[in-house]
Phi, psi and omega in degrees: 000318177302314183295335176280000187086009186282125181253346185290165173308140178233120180249130181269110197280347170256009181067208180263154180258339179211159182304324184295346176270356176294309180306311177297331175297318184285315184297326185263001181066040179270135174271149182232152171268142172252111188234003184211142181306325178306321181298311175301321174303314185297326177292323177302325180263359185278146174241107192238155186284345171192147186300144175261137177284138186244141165257106182281110182269122182260130171278105182259006174138008174279326175056052175241276175248151169126155177272153182297141182309319183286346173273353182300312181298325180290311186292323179303309184298319176298327178282328173303325187267354188275128179286343175285348190251127179294143187298338177279079180269136181262170189226138186206164172208194187213133180277128191261338188218036177288343185285347177258100185302326188259017176270141182267009180287330179299301177308324178291322175286338178289313179301320179291318176300311180296320182294310188289339186257344186309123179092350183265132169287169177119148171295152188237147175208134181220328197273123170271192190296312183291337179280326172300311190271342187227000179219082188303330186289348179265010187286312177058218194271322178234135177248161189235080180291140173233274188297332177292338176293344181272352184077041179230147182290136173278346183275158182278349194238013175215167180249175183305310182296340173294331186250023179053041177248143183248145171283137180263348177242127168239125182262111182223164174210205176222163172288135178241355177197139163236132178223153175271117181245150178278155174311139176082002178276136177282154182234122172093183176304133174076351181053048183278345180237123178249127185299124178284348181199173174289137198201157165279137173237130182249153176240124179258145181275080177195151176193195190291346176283348172263347184110002175286136188292121185299327182275007169307123186276156166312142184097347179296130179285148167224170177250122169251117184061033187077359177246151182292139170230172182242138169295142176230141173080180181280148177292133178259180177296319196236358188214145169235153175251146189226140169287112191248029184293336176257017184221063183296344183279346192299144175226156178299133184105343188294143175297144173231118181260127181272314170197160178127224174308112186088345179216100180298132181304330178304332185287319176289321176305306177307318179293322188267011178064036179222198180239170192293318184308317182298329183271318180302311182286343198257001175298123190283170179296338183280343174291114183295136177253135177239127173245124191234148182288156178237131180289147172083000000 
C-alpha cells in the first residue's frame, strides 16, 4: 500500500508475528497492535530507525486477542519507556456481540474498556461496523468499519437497505443453457431436486469454484433479468441450475445476479447458513473483477 502511494495511517490489527517484521514497520510508518506480552518484549529488544506507533489491545470480553484489563497499566508503562515505541500509544478493543441489538454484552464490554483505560492518555478505538451503526457510545476517537464497507449489514436482524447501505460488489454471470424437463425428472448431482411439473430449467455459469457456496440449498434466490428465480439442485463446481417457471422470457445469455445490486448478499448468506463476510471474501481469483465508479 505504501508503494502504491497510500500515505494515510495503516494499522496492523494483529501486530507483528516475529521481531524481523518490526524494521519494515518502522521503515514504512506502519502502526501495530500489541495484544500479547511477547510483542511488547520484541519491541523492548528492537533497535529501529524510528519509533513505531502502538495500539495496546485489551481483551474486554471477545477472548480472542488482547491483554487482560488488569495488565494494561503495567504494559502501558513498559511501552512508554521503550525507545522503539512512539510516545503516542493508542488503546483499543473489539466488540464480540454488537450485531445483537438487544444484548447487554456490548455495554458490559464498554464499561470494561473505560475502566481499563481510565487515567491513561491516548486515542481510543472500539467500534466495529455494528458498533458504528448501533452503539454510538462505543465510537471514541477512531472507528473500524468492516462488513459495512462492502455495503452489507452487520446485524443479524436486518439487510443492507434497512441500514441505508449500498452494495459495492455485484456478483453476476449469465445463462448458458435452458432446457425443458418433464415432471419427475431429477436435476443435478444426486438427483436431490425433482421437477414437480414439466418446466424450464436454466443453467448459469458459476459454482463453488468461483466462490458461490456449495451448501446453498434449493430455493436460494438469484435474479434473472432483474427478477427473482430460485436455485434448484446441488451447486456444481462451475454451474448452478435454476427454476425458470416464472421466466418464460429467459434466453441464453441473459444476466444472472447472484448477490449485490437488487439482491442483498445477506439473503444468500442466510439461505446457506453462513454470514455475508464468507461470501464477499470467498469469490475466487479466477472470477473477473470490473471496477466501476459509483456516483454519489
